[in-house]
N, C-alpha and C positions, 0 to 999 in steps of 0.2 A: 164543164167542171164535173168530175166524178168524185163526190165525197163519200166517205164511208161512215155508216152508223153501225156500231156493233150490235150484238144481241140486245134487244130492247128490254127494259127493266120490268115492264108489266107482263106478267105471265100470259103467254098466248098471243101477244101483240105481233111478234115477227111472223107467226103463222098466219095471222089475219092479213098482213101485208102480202105475204107470199100467195095467199089465196085470192088476192085482189079485192077482198071485202072491206078492208080498212083504207079509206080514201083521204083521211086527214092524219098526219103525224104531228104530234105536239112536242115542242121543244121550248126551253127557256130561251129568251132573246139574248143569247150570248153575243159579244162583239164579233167573234169569229164566224158567226152565221149571218152577219149583216149584209153580206153581198150575195146570199143565196137568192136565186131568181128563177122565174119560169124558164124552162128549157134546160135547166141543170139536171143531172142524173145523180141519184143516190144509190149506193149499193148497201143493202142490208145483209148482215151475216146472221144466219139462223143459229142461235145460241146452242153450243154443244155439238155442232156439226161443221162440216166443211162446205155446206150449202150456202149459196148467196142468192139474192134476187135484186134486180135492178128496177128502179122506179124513175119515172119522169116527174120532175117538179112542174106542176101546172100553174100554181099560184102560191105566193107566200103572203100571209096577212098577219099583221102585228096586232096584239091585244094587250091591254094593261095588266090582265091577270088570267088565270086559268078558268075561273067561273064565267067571265065575259066571253072567253074563247068558246067554251062549250055551248053557251047560249047562242052565240053567233053562227057557229058552224054546224050545230046539231050533234048531240052525243052519238047518234047512230053512225055518223061518218067517222068518228074517232074510234069507237069500239061498239060494233053492233050487238055485242053480247052482254053489255053492262049498262046500268042506268046512269043518268047524269050524276047522281049523288055518289054512286060507287066509283065512277071514273074520277070525279073530283077528289075523293078520298085517296084513291090510288096514286094520282098524280102528285098530290100534296105529301104523301108518304115518301115519295122519291125526292121531290124538290122542296126544301125548307123555305120558310117565308123570305129569307134574304135572297134566294134564287128567284122566287116568283116576283119579287119587287123589281127585277130587271125587265119584266114583261114576258109575254108568251108569244110564240109563233105557231100559227096554224099553217102547216105545209101541205097543200093539196097535192096528192100523188096519184100516179097511174102506173100500174104494173106493166113493165116492158117485156118480161120474159118469165118463164117458169124457173123455180129454183134449180140451180145446177152446182156441181162440185167446183170449188175453186181450183185453179191450176197453178 
């Protein structure tokens, strides 16, 4: 499966993915992500450019909320340049309580290639 995640909403997040330093992607546990599994590939689009980077999904772990996710995965794996408190505030600024109530997914990723222009 090759799913596409557009430009991420947290400033600098896509660049961290492209650099290989972000190893956990955080998403709301939406029904359309229920079948995501290890071995899947995700293509991130670097916002404002034609560049993309592909990552391999290594593992998907469900959590009841974002705070539990950050505690379980370690904030440095989600965003090595922000504290747990900063990350939680950023995530909750994007996803209101009704979205967080669906649960959270920690998607462990590994960079497959360097960013390249889309064709």
